[in-house]
N, C-alpha and C positions, 0 to 999 in steps of 0.2 A: 651643606649641597649649596650651591649658587646659583643666582641667576643668569642666565644668557640671553644673548640678541632675542632666541627664537622660545624665551619662557624658560625653566626650571632645565638647569641642566639633570642629568640624569645617566646612572649607571647602568650601562646596557648590558654590559659583559653578561651577569648572572641575572637570572630570574630574579625577582621580589621574593625573601621566604616570607611563607604564607602559613596560616594552622588553621586547623579545625576547632571552631567554638559550636557553644550549645549555646544558647539563648532559652533561659526560660524566664516566660514575658507574663504578668499578670493582664488578663483580657481586659478591664478598663484601660491601659495602658497599650494597649497593642497596638490599637490603630494610628498613636502616634510616634508607636518607635518603630515602624515600618515607613512612615512618613519622614520621619527623620536619614535611618538609613536612607533612604529612597535620595534624598538631599545631598547626603553624603557620598554615595557609589559607590562603596570601598567592602561591599557583603556581596557575596555569592551565594544565595539560599539554595540548602537542595530540599526535594520534594519529598516529603515524608509522608502524601500521601498516594503516591504514584499507583495503588493499585485501587484507587478508588476514580469511576468515571465523575466527568466536573459537573454531574446532577446532585453526585451524594456528597458535593461536600459543603463544607460549613457555612460557606458566604456566598452560594451561588446562587440566591436571591439579589443579593447586593449586584452582583456580576450583571445576573438580566437587568436589573436597573439600570445600569451603568450602559449598557448595551441598546436600550430603546434612546436613551440620551443620546447617545452615539444614531443611534439611525437617526432622529430627526435634526441633527447638526450636519449629517450627510444629506439631507433632504435641503437642506438651509444650502449648501455647497451647491447641490445642483440646480438651486435655482438663481444664486448668485452669478456661476457660471452662464446659465441660460440667458441670462439679464447681461451679461459681459461686464461685470466684476469680479474684484478680486479681493478676497480678506486683506483687512491694512495691519500690518503688526504695529500692535501700539507697544511702548516705552513703560508705559505704567500699570503696574498690578491690579489684579481686580480683588474684591475682598469679598466676590458673593457667594451667601450658601450655598452649600450643595443641591438643600430642600429648595429652598428658595427659587433657584437656576432651575432646577426640573417642574415645579410645580407654576411659580407665574410668569417666565421667562418663557422656557421653551414651549411648554403648553400651551400658554397663549399665544405665540408669534405663531409655532405653526397651524393654528387653529386660523388665525387671521387669516392665514397667508396659504391656505386651505381654501378659505372663504372666499379672498381676490382671486383664486384663480379659479375659482368655479364660477364666478358673476361674471367673469371676463371672458372666462369658454363660452356662456352662454351671450355674451352680447355679441362675444366677436362672430358667432355663430348665425345671429341674427341680422349682424351686418355684412356676412357673406353672403346669406339667404338674398337678401332685399342688394346687393350688388346685382348679383347674378339675375334676380327679378325685373330689374332695369334693364340690364341688356336687353334679356326675353322680350320687354316690351317695344325697345326701341327696333329690335332686327325684325320682329313679328311684325311689326306698323306696316316695315319697308315691306315683305313682302305679301302683305295685304294689300298696299298700294299698288303693287305690282298688276297684284290679281284684278285690282278694279281696272287699270288702265287697259288689260287684255280684255276687259266686260265692256268698254266703251269701244271697243275698234271691232267687236262681234255682234253688237247689240240690232244693226240692221236683217242679219242670217236669223237671228231667234224669234225677232217681230212674224213671222209665217207660223210658229209652230209652240210660241207662247204668248200670250196676251197679255198675261199677269207681268206686274213686274221683276225683271230683272232683279237676278242677284247675284253676291258674289260667289256662290255656289255652279250655278248654270252655268259660269265663264268658266272653269276649274274642270267640269267635265262636261264639256260640250257637246264632243261626239257620241256622249252615250244618254245625253237629253235629246240631241234630234228624233234617235227611235222610237222615244217613251213618251209617254201620252203625258201633257202638262199636267193637267189632272193627276196624275200619281207619282208626280215627284218628290225623290226623299230627302229632309232635310238633312243634311253633312255635318256633323261633327268634326271636332280639330281638338288635338295635344300639342302643345309648346314646352317646350323648357330646352336643356345644355346636354349635348354627350362629349365624353371626352376627344379629342381629332382624332385618336390614336385606335379606337373602337367605331368611328362614324363609318367607316364601309363595311366594317362585321356587322354594325348594325341597322346598315339598308340591307346587307343583303339576308339577311334571316328576315326583316321586318316585310321583304317582297315574298318570300319562300313560307312566313308563317300564315299571312293574308293571302296567298297565292295570287296577288299585284292587286288587288282590290283596295288598298290606298295611295295617297299622293301626297310624297316626302318633299320638301325642299328644307334645305340647307343654307346657312352663312357661317363663314369663317371669322372666328373674331381675332383680330388683330394682337391684341395683348391676351396675356397668362392670365386669369382667377382665381382667387382663393376657393378651395373647394370647400362648402362647409362641413364636407363630413370630416374629410382627411386634413383639414388645418394646413394644406400645402395648394401651390401654382401649378396648375393643371392649365394646359392649352387647349380648348374648345370651343365647338361650333354651336351656331344655336339653331336647331330645328321646329316646324311644323308638321305635324300629319293629320290631311284629311281622310278622312273614314266613313264607311256607311256601316250602323246597325250596331249594337251592344255586343256580339259578341266577337266582331275584330276591335272593338274597343277594349275587352278584356285580356284579348292578345297581345294588345299593343302597351297595356299597362305594367303586366308580365314581364314584357321585353323591355321595358324600360326600368323596371326595378331591376333585370337578370345584371344589366349594362352600365349600373350607377348611374343613369339618366336623371335628375334633376327635374320636375314638371312644373311649369308654372302657370295660372288661370293667364286666359287674355282677354280681351273684350274687342268685339268687331268696330265699335262705334269712336268715331278718333276720339268726340268730344270726352268720354271716359276713359280713353288713354291717354290722353294729357292731362286728363285731371288726377290721373294714378299714378303718375310719372313724377309729377308736382307732388303728391302726397310721398310716394318712396322717398325720392331726392329729400326734401327736409324731415324723413325718420331716418335718412342716413346720416344726415347734417349731425342731428341731436345723439346718436348714439356714436359716431366717430369723435364727437366733442364728451361722452362719457366714458370713452374705451381711454383716452387722454388720460382725461383725470386719474381713471383707476390706474392705468401704467404708473404716472406719476407717482401715486400714492405706493404701490407696489415695489419703486425705485427704491425710493427713498426710506420703504421699510427696511427694504434688503443693503441696502448703507450703511443704518443703522446697526444691522445685523454685522456686517462687514467689520466695521470698528471693535466690536465686542469676539468677532469669531473666535480668532487664535486662542485668547486666555480662554473662553468657554470650551472648547476644544482638547485645548491642554489642561484644563481642568478637569475633564470626564475621563479622561486618557490616564492621568494622575489618578484618579480615584480607582477604575479599572482595577490600574497594577496595583495599586495598594490591594486590596480586596482579593486581585488573583495571589498576590505571596501571602497575604495571612492563611489562603487556601493548602499553600506547601505548608504549613505547621500544622503538629500534632494535639491535639488534648489529651494533659493530663488527666492524671487518674481521679483528682477531687474536680475536675470540670470549670479551675479556677483560672487556671492559667494555662498557656499555648508554650510551647517546645517549639524550640529554632533552631538546625544546624545549614551550618553551611563555613564556606572559605573566604579569610579577609588576612591582608598583608599585616604583618608582624606592625608594621610602623604605624597600622592603623588602630590597634588596640587603644589607646588613649582619645580617639577620636569618637570611633564606635562606644566608650563607656560614656563620655560626652553625653553623645545622645541617648544612651539610656537614661541617663540622671535627667534628662530635659524631658523626655518624654514622660518620667512620670511625675513633676510638676506637674508639665501642660495638663495630665490628666485629670491631677489633685488625687490619685494610689496611693493606698497609704505601705503598698508594699512596691520595694523598688525590683527592675529585672537583674538577673544573675546571668553574670560574664565568663562563662566558664571553657577553656582550654581543652581540647580532647585530643589524646593519645590516641593515632593512627596508622596505619600500614599502607594505605591508601595513595595514590600519589596523588600530591594540590595538584592544579591547574597551575598553567602560566602566567604570568604578568609581569608583561615591562612598561613602566614608565616612561612615556614618549612624549615629544612635543609636536608641535606643525612640520616640524624639519624632519627629523628621524622617524615619524610614523610609514612615510611612504617608503623608506627602505625597510623598514619593519614590516610592512606587507610584501614586498616583495620577497622578502625568506619565509614568510606564512605562507605564501602562497605555495609554495613545496613543502611545507610542513609545519608544525608548532613545536616549536623545541622542547624538550624534556626536560620536566620542572628541575632548577638549578643546570643546566646545562647552557654549556658557553653561543651566547648569539651571536651568528654567524654575520649579524645585522652592522657589526660596531664595524667591522672591516670592510661591507659594502660599501657603507657610505664612502670609503676610497676609490675601492677596486673596481666597484661597477661601475663609475664614470671615467674611473682612468682605463678601463678595458676596452669601454665604449669608444674611446675618445682616441685609443691609437686606431681603430677601425673608422674613424669619422675623420682623421685629423685633416682639418683645412679652417684657417682662421678665420674665414671671410664666412662661412659656414656657419662657424660656432659663433659667429658674432651675431648672424641671423636668428639663429636658437635661444641665444641671450636676449637679443632685445623679446621677442617673445615671450618668454619665460617672464622678463621683469612686466609686461605686462600684466599679467596674470600676479606678481606677485604686490605690485603696485595697488592693485586694485582688488584683491583678495575680500576682504570687504565685505565689497559690493556684491562682486561674486559669488560669494559663498551662499548669500540668499538669494540669488536666483538661480530657476529651472535652464538646467545648462543642456543642450543633446549629449547622448553616449559619448560620443569620441572628445567633445569638449569637456565633458564632466570627468572625465579620466583624463587628462592632458593637466585639467586645471588642480588635479587630485594629486598627483605628481609633480607638480611645478617646482618645486627643491631637488629633484631627482634630475628635472629636466637644464635647471639652473647649472649643479654639477658639470653636468655631462656637456654644456658647453661652454664653462669656464674651461674643464679639461681639453675639450676639440680645439680651443684657439690656444693652450700650451703646446698640445702635439703639435699643432698645423704651424705654430712657429716654428717646432722643430723641423719639420718636412717642409719648411719656406713655402706651404703655400696658400696663397687666397685665390680662392674661385680657379684653381690651378694656378694661378701666374705666382713664378718668384718674387718677391722684393728683396733690395738691399738694405734691411733694416738697420743693422748691427754693424755697417761698414760696407766696403767692397768687398769685390770676390779676390777672393785671394789668388786665383786662375787670371792668366791672359794668352793671348795670341804669339805663336813664335816667329809669325810673322806676316806681311799685310796679306797672302792667300788665304788665312784660317779667319777670315772675317765672317763668315757666317757660322754660327754657331752649333749648326750640324757635322759640322766638319772637325775630322781630325785635327790637332796641332796645340792644344790647349797646353801649356806649362804653367808652373805655379809660379806668380813673380813677386808675392808677399805673403805678408802672416797667414793662417790658417783662419779662417771666417769666424768667427768666435761665436756664435750659439746658432744652432740648426742647419739644417745642408746647404753648401755653397749655391747661391742663384747660378753659376755658370753650368754649375750639373744637370740644373733642366732645360732639356731640348738637345741633349748630347749623345750621343750614341751609345754611352756608357751609362746613361740615366737608368734605365730600364734594370739593365742587369744589378749595376750596383746596388741599384732601392731593391731589387728583388731576393739579394744575398742579405745587403742591412735589416730588414722588413721580419724574411724569415728567420733568420739568429735571433733577432730579436724578443721576435714570437717565443722562441725554446727557452727563451734567457725568462723572461715574465711568465708562462706557463712554469717552469720547474720552481721558480722563485716561491710561485702560488701555494703549488703542489706542495711545496718542505712547510709552508706556512699551516696550511691544514694539518700534516701530520703534529705540525708543534702545537698547532692548539689542542689535538688531540691526548697530546702528552699532560698538554695543562689538565682537559677533562679528564684523565685518570687519575691526576695526583689532588686534585679537587676531591673525586668522591674514593680515595684512595684505595685505589685497583692499581695495586702492583704489578698485579700479573701481566697483567695490558702495557701497563707501564717498558717492563722489560722485556716479554715477550709478543709483540704489537709493535709498538713505539721506536724500541731499538731497530731489530730489524728490516723494519719502512725505509726507515731514514737511510739505512746501510745499502738499503739496495736499489733504493732510486739514486740516491746519490754518485753510487759508485758508477752508475751506467749514465745517467741523464745532468748529474751532475757534476761528473768528468766533463761531459758534451757542454756544459756549460759553462766551463772552467777554461775548457781548447777556446773556445768563441771566444772569451775576454781575453786570455792571450795573444790569441791572433790578432784581434785587434790592437793591441796595445804596440804587439813587437813588430804590424805591416807585413809578418810571415805569409809566405804562398804556398804553404802547408794545406793538402786535400783533406779536410774534417771527413770526407763520409771513407775514405781511404785508410785513413785511421781508428772511425772506429768499427769498421769492418771486418778489417784485418787483425782490429782485438780481440772480438770469437774464434774466427777462422785460421790466425797463425798468430797467437800472443807473443810466441820467443822471435821470432822474426824481426831483423835489424827496423829500420822504422825510416832511418837514409834521411831524405831530402823532409820529410814528413813530420820531424821530431821539433816538433816548439821549446823543448827543457831538457834538461839533465835529468836523466835517470828517468823519464819518462818511460822508457821499455820495463823497467821492473817496477813501478809505480805501477801500469797496468794490469800488468800481471797479478799486484796486489788485489786492485781492485774489483777485478774478474774473478780471484777466488772468494771474495767477501761478499760478493753479490749472490755466487752457488752456496753459500753459508749463510744467509742471511734467508732462503728459500725453507730449507728444514728447523732453522730456528723460529720460523714464523709459524711449521706447522706442529713439530710433534710436543714440545715441551708443555706448552698453553693445555691440553684435552688432559694430560698424568699430573699436573699440576690441580686443575681445578677437579679431579677426580678426589685426588688427597683432601685437598680442603674440603671439600664435603664430607669426608668419611669423618677429619675429625673435628667438623663443625655439630655434626649430631653423636658423637663420644663424649662430647663435652671436652678436649683437648683443646680446644681454639673458640675462641669466640670473635672472630675477628669482626668487622662491619660490611655487610655483603647486602646490604638495602640494591644500592647502587650497582655494583657489579656487574661485571660482565656474563658472572655466573647466573647470577639472580634475573638476569633482565632476559637472558637468552635461554639458560636452560632450565632455568623452573618459573616459566611466567605463571603457572597456574598452581604452584605451592604453595601450601602455608606455611610459614615459617618453624614452626613446631611442628609440623608431621613430617614425621621420613619419609623420603620418597626413594623408587629407586635411581639409583644415579644411572643412567642410558649413555655408556661412553661410545658407545658406536653412532648414535647420533651425534655427538657434542664431535665426535672425531670427523665425521663427515660435516657439517657445520662450519668447523675449524681448514678444512681441505679445502671449501668453496671461495671462505675468507682469502686465504695465501693464493688461490690461482686467481681470483675477481685482482687484487690487487697487481700479483704479479701482470698479469694481462692487460690492466686498467692504466699500471705504470706508461707502458707504450704507447698504449692508445689518447690515454687522455694527453700525451705529452704532444701526438700526433694531433689533437681536435685543437691546440694552441693554435697551430696553422693558421687555424681560421682569422686571426687578426691580420697576417701577413695578407692573406688571401683577397679579405673584403677590403684592406688597407689599399691595395693595389687595385681592386674593383673599383671603388669612389676616387680615387687620382683621376683614375683612364677615363671615367667616364666624365667628371669635372673637366678632364682635357677636351673631350672630344664636343661637349657642347662649349667648352670657349672657342677651339680651333674650326669647326667644321659649322656653327653656326653664330657667332656674334661676330670674330673673326671674317671670318666670310661672305657674311651681309654686310659689315663695313665694306670691304674690297669695291662695292658697287656707289658710282657717284650717282644713291637716288635717296633718299629720303624715306620715299615709301620701302625700298629696299630693307634701308638701315633701321627701320621700325618696325617691319617684320620680325627683323632678325631680332631684333632687340628683347622684342614680346615674348617670341617663342624662345630663347635665351631665359628670360624671367620665368616663362612657364616651366620650364622642364627644369632650371635648379627646384623649384619650389618643389613643384609633383614629384622628381624622381630623387634628387638630392636631398631635399631637406624634408620627405615626407617618409618615401617609401626607402630610401636606405638607412634614415633616421629607426625606423622603426627596425629593418634587417639590423642594422648593430645591434639597437636594443636587445631584439631576442637573442639571439648568439651570445652578447655578454652575459644574459640570462641565464643561459644552456653553461654556458665557462664558469657560471656561481652553481648553480645548483648540479652541476655532476662532477664537475672537476674538481672541485673544490670544494665542496660540501661535503660533498663522498668520503671525506677522508677523515671527518670526525663527528659530521652532523648525524644524530638520529631521527631527529625530527617526530618521533611519536606521542607528540607530550597533549594538553589540549586546553583552549583559551582560557583565562579568567574572564567569564561573564560576569560584573556585577551587578545588581538591582540597583538601577536609577536613575533619573527622573531627565535624567540628561539625554539619554538615550532614546527617548522615548519618538520615536520617527513621525513624519506627515500621516501614514500610512499604514501606520500599526493600530490597533486595534484590541 
């Protein structure tokens, strides 16, 4: 096994051989053993305590302790997010002990942060209250000044009724005091404060109704929003002052203020006292501002210190919790001195696991070493493919359909080539391919930086499939050169066109009259074919036939892989009664059609292939006349037709009878053939145990085989037709690119105006990127995916396995708990 450019080169054809292992671990070395296995990441533990709840397991207390530490770390993360900070990924390792981390670090830091937050909230609350109080003093002073001006203007009218010194109250209730005995005047009370602007109208209306209009309310709008002391949010408010008479009215006003969330503040009539209080409040605000800033600076510094170590602490806690979670999956033996573990591991990892067990024994100073014992089992092992960053994305494409059965042939080996190639057949344009290649090379060259960043969902998906997109782009450039299309424009890259004008009258490329004047264009489509009347029918015919050739070739590849699958598992029944008749049936019809296409291309014959294939079934004995492509074609067609008809009962009848015979011999001791992975054991007796004789349901087997036969016969036709999507999408992509070029770019370039040309160029770029490079890429990707999942993989791929998920510290995600 060598090293490739993308890491170790892997054998992807078959999954890694797996073994079920039992580990007997002394309790004193159990922690170190699990830790080493987590570092190795090649052992999948089976839960031997599945019947127990999490609280009944041995290490429930340790897990609860880790969850408490994780809670504190989440609190730190929330505080850092609130401060606009993010954890720093430090390269140095932390040697801090978990007990010290829990008590001296996390505990103390949490207490300090809680105290800082509490003090800051209290100071901020006081600061916000004093800020509102200062605004009330300023605005209420203006209201009182306005009232005093009104008193001066009306003083002469009051002298006849009141010899006492005029007050601000008489000015506000002038009309009432004119009818009142001066000796019986009542001193008015007032309440000042702030109310939310959105509630001000309702506050005034309900206040009027509650007091039956026996109050006087004045409001002043604040220009800027203020921070509410209760909610801590900025709110637009109005300053209000309410004049009232009597305790009953006062109580009603206080309840309404409380109900509307209006903050009340005291106010003095005396101007000197007002200025004195404003001065005191301003000084207090300055002191609080300084104190708050110092506290926030300390808070920020503390969070920065936490941020430097956060990732290491977080990983340490997750690692510790995962170790105890795994220990809870182990079973205690009868002596209470050892833990028993069972799980799957690759065969190649045996030496590495045993070395880890020995190191754990030494580190824990245990007198007894752990025992590594391979168990014999008939359970299906998990599927494990060793992939690298290049092959992993292709493996994910296959796994999205279904995980390969253990030791089943892996479609991703072929998908690495066939998937981007079929995509490129539909997307062929070397200009668009270059655009895709440039975009994916950006991801590849910056993959180290981008892999550590949080990307959006779409960008994350594109980045994960960067090597798939790179292959798609390379193949698109190749097929684009064959189609000779660069943003739908042909170029003479490999020489001059083989065609020229017969005379001067055919100067227009869209007219007839082109004749062959030189050797055939060496690579791809001749540039003169673009724009001629013959272009569309020619491309239609070429791409349609090419799609059939690719489809039949890939379906044959799938059947050949099924042969190697059956041979690998020793399933001779499927080799002779499934693979052989399927190959005969498919190639007697569609393989023959592919042969006719190639012969017609090579000979330049004008034979009608539609007529040949239709009358091959309707009138196989009639003469072919002008549709004959080679000598003996009539006899050959009759032979192929009979072979296709014979292949159907060949697939249907022998296999059920042979399975019945094999079943009888198996339990009579006459045959001891390996059947664990045969079609019989996996499809006919899925729930049986090998040593229990169960009745063979012949009717069920026969119906099952009948369904398989009908599915293949009909699928051979429908799957071949399905590959015509390669032709349809390729033409659609080419025509869309041509429309954008001719009707947008060239049309705008015909105007002698910079503005028109600029608009045309911008529209062309956005249309190309949005429609052709995004939507068409996604469309071709999905169609290529369908061709692989349905038309290709259904010929050989079962996909009913389950993945190998080893216990590994490397897989501890950021959000795992």
